[in-house]
All heavy atoms as an XYZ file, in Angstrom:
842
protein
N       0.830     -1.169      0.000
C       0.000      0.000      0.000
C       0.882      1.241      0.000
O       1.854      1.314      0.735
C      -0.900     -0.011      1.237
C      -1.790      1.188      1.342
S      -2.943      1.036      2.709
C      -2.159      2.091      3.891
N       0.549      2.221     -0.811
C       1.280      3.485     -0.859
C       0.424      4.534     -0.166
O      -0.772      4.653     -0.426
C       1.566      3.896     -2.317
C       2.442      2.840     -2.976
C       2.225      5.261     -2.369
C       2.668      3.068     -4.443
N       1.037      5.311      0.718
C       0.301      6.345      1.423
C       1.208      7.549      1.646
O       2.416      7.484      1.458
C      -0.250      5.817      2.752
C       0.815      5.394      3.731
C       1.259      6.272      4.712
C       1.361      4.120      3.693
C       2.238      5.886      5.617
C       2.322      3.727      4.591
C       2.767      4.620      5.553
O       3.718      4.245      6.431
N       0.621      8.675      2.026
C       1.367      9.907      2.243
C       1.440     10.175      3.746
O       0.450     10.107      4.456
C       0.683     11.057      1.518
C       1.451     12.355      1.535
C       0.777     13.404      0.687
N       0.868     13.093     -0.730
C       1.905     13.401     -1.501
N       2.947     13.992     -0.987
N       1.892     13.099     -2.788
N       2.660     10.484      4.229
C       2.877     10.793      5.633
C       3.827     11.980      5.706
O       4.955     11.904      5.216
C       3.470      9.578      6.368
C       3.748      9.834      7.806
N       2.752      9.925      8.731
C       4.907     10.028      8.469
C       3.302     10.146      9.921
N       4.605     10.217      9.780
N       3.398     13.087      6.312
C       4.189     14.321      6.371
C       4.680     14.739      4.987
O       5.852     15.065      4.785
C       5.374     14.180      7.323
C       4.930     14.048      8.762
O       3.835     14.470      9.118
N       5.772     13.457      9.579
N       3.779     14.701      4.040
C       4.066     15.048      2.643
C       5.157     14.180      2.025
O       5.860     14.601      1.122
C       4.425     16.523      2.499
C       3.233     17.409      2.744
O       2.113     17.017      2.439
N       3.455     18.585      3.299
N       5.328     12.983      2.504
C       6.260     12.011      1.917
C       5.465     10.771      1.532
O       4.599     10.326      2.283
C       7.339     11.582      2.919
C       8.401     12.596      3.178
C       9.470     12.032      4.097
O       9.463     10.811      4.367
O      10.308     12.814      4.557
N       5.784     10.235      0.366
C       5.152      8.985     -0.028
C       5.869      7.838      0.659
O       7.096      7.763      0.652
C       5.215      8.799     -1.544
C       4.253      9.646     -2.355
C       4.492      9.426     -3.835
C       2.817      9.302     -2.011
N       5.109      6.951      1.256
C       5.682      5.779      1.924
C       4.932      4.539      1.465
O       3.796      4.617      1.016
C       5.567      5.908      3.438
C       6.386      7.029      3.995
C       6.437      6.949      5.480
N       7.265      8.019      6.002
C       7.691      8.072      7.238
N       7.358      7.123      8.079
N       8.443      9.058      7.640
N       5.595      3.405      1.637
C       4.941      2.146      1.296
C       4.993      1.222      2.495
O       5.937      1.257      3.277
C       5.638      1.449      0.116
O       6.964      1.125      0.505
C       5.666      2.325     -1.107
N       3.995      0.390      2.614
C       3.989     -0.580      3.712
C       4.941     -1.724      3.406
O       5.293     -2.482      4.291
C       2.583     -1.151      3.941
O       2.117     -1.699      2.721
C       1.642     -0.083      4.434
N       5.351     -1.847      2.143
C       6.240     -2.930      1.754
C       7.536     -2.886      2.554
O       8.081     -3.905      2.940
C       6.544     -2.837      0.257
C       7.332     -3.968     -0.344
C       6.509     -5.242     -0.301
C       7.721     -3.658     -1.760
N       8.036     -1.697      2.835
C       9.292     -1.571      3.558
C       9.096     -1.441      5.059
O      10.004     -1.682      5.826
C      10.077     -0.365      3.039
C      10.444     -0.422      1.569
C      11.101      0.878      1.152
C      11.331     -1.598      1.281
N       7.911     -1.015      5.496
C       7.700     -0.741      6.910
C       7.313     -1.961      7.734
O       7.638     -2.039      8.902
C       6.628      0.336      7.090
C       7.114      1.689      6.595
O       8.342      1.885      6.511
O       6.258      2.537      6.307
N       6.650     -2.933      7.140
C       6.199     -4.065      7.953
C       6.897     -5.376      7.586
O       6.362     -6.447      7.798
C       4.679     -4.218      7.866
C       4.211     -4.510      6.448
O       5.053     -4.534      5.541
O       3.010     -4.721      6.278
N       8.092     -5.307      7.026
C       8.944     -6.467      6.718
C       8.344     -7.426      5.699
O       8.745     -8.579      5.638
C       9.298     -7.240      7.992
C      10.240     -6.456      8.878
O      11.035     -5.660      8.330
O      10.192     -6.635     10.099
N       7.386     -6.989      4.903
C       6.865     -7.885      3.876
C       7.899     -8.115      2.775
O       7.885     -9.155      2.125
C       5.565     -7.350      3.249
O       5.776     -6.016      2.816
C       4.418     -7.420      4.208
N       8.811     -7.153      2.573
C       9.852     -7.325      1.553
C      10.760     -8.495      1.923
O      11.102     -9.321      1.074
C      10.665     -6.051      1.397
N      11.140     -8.599      3.180
C      12.013     -9.699      3.597
C      11.274    -11.038      3.532
O      11.871    -12.062      3.194
C      12.555     -9.456      5.008
O      11.503     -9.380      5.934
N       9.991    -11.037      3.819
C       9.201    -12.265      3.731
C       9.097    -12.710      2.277
O       9.248    -13.897      1.956
C       7.803    -12.061      4.351
C       6.909    -13.246      4.073
C       7.914    -11.811      5.838
N       8.847    -11.752      1.370
C       8.760    -12.083     -0.044
C      10.088    -12.619     -0.560
O      10.131    -13.588     -1.316
C       8.340    -10.855     -0.852
C       6.901    -10.412     -0.686
C       6.682     -9.085     -1.398
C       5.956    -11.455     -1.224
N      11.187    -11.987     -0.167
C      12.509    -12.449     -0.590
C      12.771    -13.864     -0.080
O      13.271    -14.717     -0.823
C      13.593    -11.501     -0.088
C      15.020    -11.891     -0.417
C      15.233    -11.918     -1.929
C      15.997    -10.939      0.225
N      12.422    -14.129      1.147
C      12.612    -15.462      1.713
C      11.798    -16.501      0.942
O      12.296    -17.586      0.636
C      12.202    -15.462      3.180
C      12.435    -16.764      3.880
C      12.032    -16.677      5.337
C      12.205    -18.016      6.009
N      11.760    -17.982      7.401
N      10.556    -16.164      0.595
C       9.716    -17.081     -0.172
C      10.308    -17.361     -1.549
O      10.296    -18.501     -2.018
C       8.303    -16.512     -0.328
C       7.538    -16.494      0.970
O       7.902    -17.181      1.920
N       6.508    -15.686      1.027
N      10.812    -16.323     -2.203
C      11.409    -16.501     -3.527
C      12.628    -17.411     -3.440
O      12.782    -18.340     -4.247
C      11.793    -15.135     -4.135
C      10.532    -14.356     -4.490
C      12.681    -15.309     -5.367
C      10.776    -12.910     -4.826
N      13.486    -17.172     -2.478
C      14.697    -17.980     -2.341
C      14.373    -19.431     -1.989
O      15.029    -20.353     -2.484
C      15.639    -17.367     -1.310
C      16.218    -16.005     -1.703
C      17.063    -15.448     -0.580
C      17.006    -16.097     -2.983
N      13.356    -19.646     -1.160
C      12.965    -21.012     -0.823
C      12.401    -21.730     -2.043
O      12.663    -22.909     -2.251
C      11.938    -21.008      0.319
C      12.545    -20.691      1.668
S      11.327    -20.567      2.985
C      10.572    -22.162      2.943
N      11.638    -21.007     -2.866
C      11.044    -21.603     -4.063
C      12.118    -21.952     -5.088
O      12.021    -22.959     -5.786
C      10.032    -20.624     -4.672
C       9.196    -21.205     -5.764
C       8.208    -22.239     -5.254
O       7.780    -22.188     -4.112
N       7.861    -23.170     -6.092
N      13.161    -21.151     -5.182
C      14.211    -21.352     -6.181
C      15.287    -22.335     -5.717
O      16.226    -22.610     -6.454
C      14.862    -20.015     -6.543
C      13.923    -19.043     -7.221
S      13.216    -19.679     -8.741
C      14.610    -19.598     -9.814
N      15.163    -22.865     -4.527
C      16.174    -23.780     -3.976
C      16.393    -25.000     -4.859
O      17.502    -25.475     -5.023
C      15.766    -24.202     -2.565
C      16.798    -25.013     -1.841
C      18.069    -24.234     -1.539
O      17.989    -23.032     -1.260
O      19.148    -24.860     -1.593
N      15.355    -25.517     -5.459
C      15.477    -26.717     -6.280
C      15.805    -26.444     -7.740
O      15.955    -27.371     -8.523
N      15.899    -25.178     -8.127
C      16.154    -24.807     -9.514
C      17.639    -24.541     -9.736
O      18.377    -24.263     -8.800
C      15.370    -23.547     -9.882
C      13.877    -23.685     -9.715
C      13.267    -24.670    -10.694
O      13.718    -24.702    -11.855
O      12.358    -25.401    -10.294
N      18.044    -24.627    -11.007
C      19.436    -24.354    -11.373
C      19.491    -23.407    -12.558
O      18.623    -23.431    -13.423
C      20.158    -25.645    -11.742
S      20.414    -26.736    -10.347
N      20.536    -22.566    -12.571
C      20.802    -21.687    -13.700
C      22.037    -22.192    -14.416
O      22.940    -22.754    -13.794
C      21.076    -20.256    -13.250
C      19.888    -19.517    -12.721
C      20.049    -18.547    -11.749
C      18.621    -19.758    -13.195
C      18.974    -17.843    -11.266
C      17.526    -19.053    -12.707
C      17.702    -18.091    -11.744
N      22.098    -21.940    -15.701
C      23.289    -22.254    -16.472
C      24.399    -21.248    -16.183
O      24.206    -20.264    -15.460
N      25.548    -21.496    -16.770
C      26.713    -20.653    -16.517
C      26.483    -19.211    -16.962
O      26.749    -18.273    -16.211
C      27.928    -21.229    -17.240
C      29.187    -20.436    -17.036
C      30.342    -21.048    -17.791
C      31.584    -20.207    -17.608
N      32.692    -20.683    -18.422
N      26.013    -19.017    -18.180
C      25.856    -17.661    -18.721
C      24.839    -16.839    -17.931
O      25.073    -15.680    -17.617
C      25.436    -17.716    -20.189
C      26.393    -18.445    -21.064
C      27.526    -17.558    -21.500
N      28.365    -18.293    -22.430
C      29.669    -18.357    -22.360
N      30.294    -17.721    -21.404
N      30.358    -19.047    -23.230
N      23.718    -17.443    -17.611
C      22.687    -16.727    -16.855
C      23.210    -16.379    -15.456
O      22.990    -15.267    -14.970
C      21.419    -17.552    -16.757
C      20.281    -16.813    -16.090
C      19.002    -17.592    -16.223
C      17.819    -16.708    -16.081
N      17.416    -16.030    -17.286
N      23.924    -17.297    -14.830
C      24.484    -17.039    -13.502
C      25.485    -15.902    -13.546
O      25.511    -15.052    -12.654
C      25.156    -18.297    -12.966
O      24.229    -19.341    -12.846
N      26.317    -15.867    -14.593
C      27.288    -14.783    -14.735
C      26.593    -13.441    -14.870
O      27.009    -12.448    -14.274
C      28.179    -15.023    -15.952
C      29.179    -16.137    -15.765
C      29.945    -16.463    -17.031
O      29.619    -15.906    -18.115
O      30.877    -17.282    -16.953
N      25.521    -13.393    -15.660
C      24.790    -12.141    -15.838
C      24.170    -11.668    -14.529
O      24.163    -10.475    -14.230
C      23.696    -12.313    -16.885
C      24.133    -11.897    -18.262
C      22.986    -11.926    -19.240
N      22.971    -13.252    -19.858
C      21.936    -14.038    -19.967
N      20.760    -13.656    -19.519
N      22.025    -15.225    -20.518
N      23.650    -12.590    -13.738
C      22.962    -12.218    -12.503
C      23.936    -11.701    -11.451
O      23.670    -10.683    -10.810
C      22.144    -13.413    -11.950
C      21.596    -13.123    -10.570
C      21.017    -13.758    -12.902
N      25.078    -12.369    -11.271
C      26.007    -11.963    -10.211
C      26.948    -10.842    -10.621
O      27.565    -10.207     -9.768
C      26.838    -13.147     -9.662
C      25.954    -14.184     -9.048
C      27.752    -13.717    -10.704
N      27.076    -10.571    -11.911
C      27.908     -9.443    -12.314
C      29.149     -9.805    -13.095
O      30.034     -8.977    -13.240
N      29.271    -11.020    -13.568
C      30.395    -11.371    -14.424
C      31.021    -12.700    -14.072
O      30.782    -13.265    -12.997
N      31.873    -13.216    -14.979
C      32.475    -14.538    -14.756
C      33.455    -14.575    -13.583
O      33.523    -15.564    -12.861
C      33.184    -14.841    -16.073
C      33.260    -13.560    -16.803
C      32.187    -12.675    -16.291
N      34.193    -13.487    -13.380
C      35.149    -13.459    -12.264
C      34.436    -13.511    -10.927
O      34.859    -14.219    -10.012
C      36.020    -12.216    -12.342
C      37.011    -12.243    -13.479
C      37.852    -10.996    -13.487
C      38.793    -10.990    -14.680
N      39.585     -9.756    -14.730
N      33.350    -12.744    -10.811
C      32.584    -12.723     -9.568
C      31.955    -14.087     -9.297
O      31.967    -14.571     -8.161
C      31.495    -11.646     -9.663
C      30.658    -11.506     -8.429
C      31.455    -10.953     -7.277
C      30.566    -10.741     -6.071
N      31.294    -10.296     -4.911
N      31.440    -14.728    -10.339
C      30.849    -16.057    -10.178
C      31.897    -17.063     -9.732
O      31.665    -17.855     -8.812
C      30.185    -16.513    -11.473
C      29.503    -17.880    -11.435
C      28.354    -17.883    -10.436
C      29.005    -18.259    -12.812
N      33.068    -17.025    -10.354
C      34.146    -17.941     -9.982
C      34.571    -17.725     -8.530
O      34.800    -18.675     -7.784
C      35.346    -17.741    -10.920
C      36.457    -18.729    -10.698
C      36.042    -20.159    -10.999
O      35.222    -20.403    -11.864
N      36.605    -21.084    -10.275
N      34.644    -16.471     -8.127
C      35.011    -16.145     -6.743
C      33.983    -16.692     -5.754
O      34.340    -17.247     -4.711
C      35.108    -14.620     -6.612
C      35.465    -14.125     -5.242
C      35.433    -12.605     -5.190
O      36.028    -11.965     -6.072
O      34.804    -12.067     -4.257
N      32.698    -16.544     -6.082
C      31.638    -17.044     -5.204
C      31.661    -18.567     -5.104
O      31.425    -19.128     -4.033
C      30.273    -16.570     -5.709
C      29.993    -15.074     -5.576
C      28.734    -14.697     -6.338
C      29.874    -14.686     -4.124
N      31.962    -19.247     -6.209
C      32.043    -20.707     -6.197
C      33.224    -21.159     -5.345
O      33.115    -22.093     -4.548
C      32.136    -21.267     -7.634
C      32.468    -22.744     -7.624
C      30.836    -21.031     -8.374
N      34.366    -20.490     -5.493
C      35.552    -20.852     -4.718
C      35.335    -20.642     -3.227
O      35.843    -21.405     -2.402
C      36.756    -20.041     -5.195
C      37.263    -20.468     -6.559
C      38.348    -19.550     -7.093
O      38.691    -18.556     -6.421
O      38.831    -19.838     -8.203
N      34.599    -19.597     -2.855
C      34.320    -19.323     -1.443
C      33.237    -20.227     -0.871
O      33.008    -20.234      0.337
C      33.888    -17.863     -1.265
C      35.016    -16.907     -1.530
O      36.186    -17.272     -1.483
N      34.671    -15.677     -1.833
N      32.538    -20.962     -1.728
C      31.475    -21.848     -1.276
C      30.141    -21.150     -1.108
O      29.201    -21.719     -0.557
N      30.034    -19.906     -1.585
C      28.788    -19.161     -1.456
C      27.747    -19.635     -2.457
O      26.547    -19.535     -2.206
C      29.050    -17.669     -1.638
N      28.191    -20.134     -3.618
C      27.281    -20.620     -4.649
C      27.597    -22.088     -4.902
O      28.734    -22.444     -5.202
C      27.430    -19.801     -5.958
C      26.601    -20.413     -7.071
C      27.039    -18.356     -5.735
N      26.569    -22.931     -4.746
C      26.749    -24.356     -5.011
C      26.669    -24.625     -6.507
O      25.889    -23.995     -7.216
C      25.684    -25.165     -4.281
C      25.873    -25.150     -2.772
C      24.708    -25.757     -2.089
N      23.635    -24.731     -2.087
C      22.417    -24.960     -1.679
N      22.051    -26.151     -1.269
N      21.519    -23.997     -1.688
N      27.463    -25.597     -6.953
C      27.550    -25.880     -8.376
C      27.545    -27.388     -8.564
O      28.047    -28.130     -7.725
C      28.854    -25.247     -8.863
C      29.373    -25.675    -10.141
S      30.929    -24.778    -10.372
C      31.684    -25.870    -11.500
N      26.963    -27.824     -9.684
C      27.007    -29.256     -9.987
C      27.322    -29.425    -11.470
O      26.946    -28.603    -12.306
C      25.705    -29.946     -9.613
C      24.506    -29.554    -10.427
C      23.284    -30.353    -10.011
C      22.081    -29.929    -10.835
N      20.895    -30.675    -10.495
N      28.027    -30.498    -11.777
C      28.359    -30.823    -13.156
C      27.448    -31.940    -13.629
O      27.173    -32.885    -12.903
C      29.820    -31.289    -13.278
C      30.810    -30.172    -13.207
C      31.551    -29.951    -12.061
C      30.998    -29.341    -14.298
C      32.469    -28.929    -12.002
C      31.915    -28.311    -14.250
C      32.656    -28.105    -13.096
N      26.984    -31.831    -14.847
C      26.183    -32.883    -15.465
C      27.094    -33.786    -16.286
O      28.267    -33.482    -16.505
C      25.107    -32.259    -16.360
C      24.054    -31.480    -15.603
C      23.168    -32.347    -14.727
O      22.800    -33.465    -15.162
O      22.848    -31.915    -13.611
N      26.552    -34.878    -16.751
C      27.327    -35.829    -17.552
C      27.814    -35.222    -18.859
O      28.832    -35.615    -19.395
C      26.486    -37.071    -17.848
C      26.165    -37.882    -16.613
C      25.239    -39.041    -16.929
O      24.966    -39.290    -18.108
O      24.802    -39.687    -15.971
N      27.068    -34.249    -19.384
C      27.443    -33.631    -20.646
C      28.561    -32.593    -20.490
O      28.950    -31.950    -21.454
C      26.225    -32.999    -21.333
C      25.555    -31.957    -20.464
O      26.054    -31.581    -19.416
N      24.401    -31.491    -20.904
N      29.068    -32.407    -19.281
C      30.170    -31.493    -19.040
C      29.745    -30.068    -18.711
O      30.584    -29.203    -18.523
N      28.452    -29.818    -18.640
C      27.970    -28.473    -18.342
C      27.879    -28.249    -16.842
O      27.597    -29.160    -16.078
C      26.603    -28.244    -18.963
C      26.655    -28.230    -20.458
C      25.336    -27.844    -21.015
N      25.415    -27.833    -22.474
C      24.455    -27.405    -23.254
N      23.340    -26.968    -22.727
N      24.604    -27.424    -24.550
N      28.110    -26.994    -16.447
C      28.020    -26.619    -15.038
C      26.690    -25.924    -14.792
O      26.264    -25.076    -15.571
C      29.166    -25.702    -14.673
N      26.031    -26.300    -13.707
C      24.781    -25.671    -13.313
C      24.931    -25.152    -11.890
O      25.520    -25.806    -11.034
C      23.619    -26.663    -13.401
C      23.305    -27.035    -14.830
C      23.812    -28.197    -15.386
C      22.517    -26.219    -15.618
C      23.538    -28.543    -16.699
C      22.234    -26.548    -16.928
C      22.745    -27.708    -17.463
O      22.485    -28.022    -18.760
N      24.378    -23.962    -11.646
C      24.535    -23.285    -10.363
C      23.186    -23.176     -9.670
O      22.173    -22.914    -10.314
C      25.133    -21.895    -10.585
C      26.454    -21.947    -11.297
C      26.537    -21.983    -12.675
C      27.637    -21.993    -10.575
C      27.748    -22.049    -13.329
C      28.866    -22.055    -11.224
C      28.914    -22.081    -12.596
O      30.118    -22.155    -13.237
N      23.174    -23.355     -8.353
C      21.945    -23.302     -7.575
C      21.330    -21.908     -7.697
O      21.972    -20.899     -7.408
C      22.245    -23.638     -6.114
C      20.995    -23.715     -5.301
O      20.392    -22.700     -4.993
N      20.608    -24.930     -4.945
N      20.075    -21.838     -8.146
C      19.412    -20.560     -8.422
C      19.242    -19.715     -7.165
O      19.404    -18.495     -7.204
C      18.061    -20.815     -9.066
N      18.957    -20.342     -6.053
C      18.780    -19.610     -4.805
C      20.078    -18.924     -4.394
O      20.076    -17.752     -3.993
C      18.315    -20.565     -3.706
O      18.181    -19.895     -2.489
N      21.199    -19.628     -4.506
C      22.495    -19.045     -4.155
C      22.863    -17.903     -5.093
O      23.376    -16.873     -4.664
C      23.596    -20.112     -4.215
C      23.405    -21.209     -3.187
O      22.632    -21.003     -2.232
O      24.029    -22.270     -3.341
N      22.599    -18.093     -6.376
C      22.923    -17.058     -7.369
C      22.102    -15.804     -7.105
O      22.628    -14.686     -7.134
C      22.687    -17.588     -8.807
C      22.773    -16.471     -9.817
C      23.691    -18.682     -9.140
N      20.809    -15.969     -6.808
C      19.953    -14.806     -6.568
C      20.323    -14.060     -5.292
O      20.068    -12.866     -5.176
C      18.486    -15.242     -6.519
C      17.902    -15.686     -7.854
C      16.492    -16.221     -7.655
C      17.918    -14.562     -8.861
N      20.938    -14.745     -4.350
C      21.394    -14.070     -3.124
C      22.457    -13.017     -3.432
O      22.599    -12.037     -2.713
C      21.967    -15.086     -2.130
C      20.934    -15.855     -1.377
S      20.083    -14.854     -0.167
C      21.369    -14.606      1.023
N      23.216    -13.208     -4.500
C      24.308    -12.298     -4.853
C      23.989    -11.527     -6.132
O      24.880    -11.156     -6.893
C      25.610    -13.086     -4.993
C      26.037    -13.673     -3.680
C      25.703    -14.980     -3.341
C      26.698    -12.912     -2.734
C      26.055    -15.519     -2.119
C      27.051    -13.440     -1.507
C      26.722    -14.745     -1.214
O      27.068    -15.266      0.001
N      22.719    -11.242     -6.345
C      22.257    -10.536     -7.542
C      22.757     -9.095     -7.543
O      22.762     -8.424     -6.516
C      20.733    -10.576     -7.559
S      20.015     -9.778     -8.973
N      23.178     -8.625     -8.711
C      23.616     -7.243     -8.898
C      22.637     -6.534     -9.835
O      22.052     -7.164    -10.714
C      25.011     -7.201     -9.533
C      26.066     -7.789     -8.656
C      26.400     -6.820     -7.532
N      27.389     -7.409     -6.653
C      27.188     -7.645     -5.370
N      26.033     -7.373     -4.832
N      28.117     -8.165     -4.620
N      22.473     -5.225     -9.680
C      21.594     -4.504    -10.609
C      22.192     -4.508    -12.010
O      23.414     -4.512    -12.163
C      21.534     -3.086    -10.036
C      22.720     -2.966     -9.157
C      23.053     -4.342     -8.671
N      21.349     -4.493    -13.042
C      21.875     -4.504    -14.415
C      22.590     -3.209    -14.740
O      22.267     -2.149    -14.194
C      20.629     -4.679    -15.275
C      19.506     -4.197    -14.434
C      19.894     -4.468    -13.012
N      23.564     -3.300    -15.646
C      24.270     -2.099    -16.082
C      23.333     -1.262    -16.932
O      22.523     -1.789    -17.684
C      25.495     -2.484    -16.908
C      26.544     -3.181    -16.098
C      27.729     -3.518    -16.961
C      28.773     -4.271    -16.156
N      29.913     -4.645    -16.973
N      23.484      0.038    -16.817
C      22.645      0.931    -17.611
C      23.189      1.006    -19.021
O      24.385      1.176    -19.229
C      22.608      2.324    -17.008
C      21.924      2.346    -15.671
C      21.802      3.742    -15.180
N      21.246      3.728    -13.839
C      20.738      4.781    -13.263
N      20.725      5.927    -13.886
N      20.259      4.698    -12.046
N      22.302      0.895    -19.972
C      22.706      0.963    -21.364
C      22.579      2.403    -21.846
O      21.648      3.113    -21.472
C      21.838      0.051    -22.221
C      22.029     -1.405    -21.911
C      21.199     -2.261    -22.828
C      21.404     -3.720    -22.507
N      20.625     -4.577    -23.390
N      23.519      2.809    -22.680
C      23.444      4.131    -23.273
C      22.335      4.125    -24.316
O      22.102      3.123    -24.993
C      24.766      4.487    -23.952
C      25.913      4.636    -22.991
C      27.164      4.999    -23.746
C      28.354      5.080    -22.827
N      29.589      5.346    -23.574
N      21.690      5.272    -24.447
C      20.665      5.367    -25.487
C      21.349      5.413    -26.830
O      22.282      6.182    -27.042
C      19.810      6.612    -25.274
C      18.817      6.452    -24.168
C      17.764      7.545    -24.217
O      17.417      8.006    -25.318
O      17.326      7.923    -23.132
N      20.912      4.576    -27.707
C      21.525      4.444    -29.014
C      20.895      5.437    -29.978
O      19.681      5.549    -30.075
C      21.312      3.021    -29.532
C      22.131      2.680    -30.717
C      21.917      1.211    -31.086
N      22.098      1.082    -32.509
C      21.155      1.197    -33.425
N      19.931      1.414    -33.061
N      21.423      1.078    -34.699
N      21.753      6.185    -30.700
C      21.277      7.122    -31.704
C      21.278      6.431    -33.063
O      22.209      5.694    -33.374
C      22.179      8.348    -31.773
C      22.163      9.204    -30.531
C      23.060     10.400    -30.711
C      23.116     11.239    -29.468
N      24.052     12.368    -29.617
N      20.278      6.693    -33.880
C      20.286      6.131    -35.232
C      21.461      6.677    -36.041
O      21.968      7.769    -35.792
C      18.958      6.606    -35.824
C      18.128      7.012    -34.675
C      19.056      7.401    -33.587
N      21.913      5.919    -37.024
C      23.053      6.324    -37.837
C      22.817      7.654    -38.534
O      23.726      8.458    -38.689
C      23.360      5.253    -38.880
C      23.946      4.021    -38.285
C      24.292      3.035    -39.362
N      24.770      1.806    -38.765
C      25.026      0.728    -39.440
N      24.844      0.699    -40.739
N      25.466     -0.350    -38.826
N      21.597      7.869    -38.978
C      21.277      9.103    -39.675
C      21.585     10.321    -38.798
O      22.147     11.307    -39.252
C      19.798      9.088    -40.060
C      19.509      9.725    -41.377
C      18.045      9.645    -41.759
N      17.469      8.322    -41.572
C      16.259      8.087    -41.114
N      15.459      9.076    -40.798
N      15.806      6.857    -40.965
N      21.224     10.246    -37.528
C      21.459     11.352    -36.605
C      22.959     11.549    -36.391
O      23.451     12.678    -36.379
C      20.740     11.094    -35.259
C      21.081     12.152    -34.241
C      19.238     11.003    -35.473
N      23.704     10.459    -36.223
C      25.153     10.564    -36.044
C      25.804     11.215    -37.256
O      26.691     12.054    -37.129
C      25.763      9.167    -35.821
C      25.433      8.558    -34.494
C      26.089      7.200    -34.389
C      25.713      6.478    -33.133
N      26.320      5.150    -33.061
N      25.367     10.817    -38.444
C      25.914     11.355    -39.672
C      25.644     12.855    -39.771
O      26.533     13.639    -40.143
C      25.307     10.622    -40.873
C      26.076     10.694    -42.128
C      25.425      9.780    -43.166
C      26.312      9.626    -44.372
N      25.701      8.739    -45.373
N      24.441     13.290    -39.419
C      24.101     14.695    -39.470
C      24.914     15.493    -38.452
O      25.321     16.619    -38.706
C      22.611     14.887    -39.195
C      21.726     14.405    -40.315
C      20.252     14.427    -39.951
O      19.889     14.714    -38.816
N      19.406     14.108    -40.922
N      25.188     14.907    -37.276
C      26.001     15.588    -36.265
C      27.426     15.784    -36.760
O      28.019     16.831    -36.514
C      25.989     14.790    -34.951
C      24.689     14.865    -34.206
C      24.685     13.996    -32.972
O      25.684     13.281    -32.723
O      23.692     14.022    -32.231
N      27.966     14.787    -37.432
C      29.325     14.908    -37.964
C      29.408     16.002    -39.019
O      30.376     16.754    -39.065
C      29.793     13.573    -38.549
C      30.351     12.642    -37.480
C      30.992     11.439    -38.101
N      30.069     10.334    -37.873
C      29.780      9.387    -38.729
N      30.335      9.339    -39.919
N      28.922      8.436    -38.438
N      28.397     16.070    -39.877
C      28.382     17.082    -40.940
C      28.273     18.488    -40.344
O      28.931     19.419    -40.799
C      27.220     16.841    -41.908
C      27.474     15.706    -42.869
C      26.305     15.572    -43.827
C      26.539     14.418    -44.782
N      25.391     14.264    -45.712
N      27.428     18.651    -39.324
C      27.249     19.978    -38.735
C      28.483     20.408    -37.938
O      28.757     21.589    -37.797
C      26.002     20.010    -37.866
O      26.159     19.127    -36.768
N      29.228     19.455    -37.372
C      30.437     19.765    -36.615
C      31.585     20.204    -37.523
O      32.442     20.985    -37.149
C      30.861     18.582    -35.774
N      31.594     19.701    -38.747
C      32.690     20.023    -39.685
C      32.527     21.354    -40.345
O      31.860     22.206    -40.146
C      32.756     18.952    -40.787
């Protein structure tokens, strides 16, 4: 619920610990699931970070017969990083016009 208190917008999501309960439920549900290597790398922030977490024992990993590595989804989500911001891409036509006007 969103409400106004002293001219500030507040939510009950942060005030009554429902966020921590929801996070706990998500992690418990994902305990039996596995992510592949690439998806795990994207979630934790890169291959070096994933390797470091595996070496420290923070992320459990299992190998399949086909030689692929799978990582426990609950462990990976515990170390989730926000996505990198992408630059807004300009169309080529606009870039070309900027170059012409600069010259």
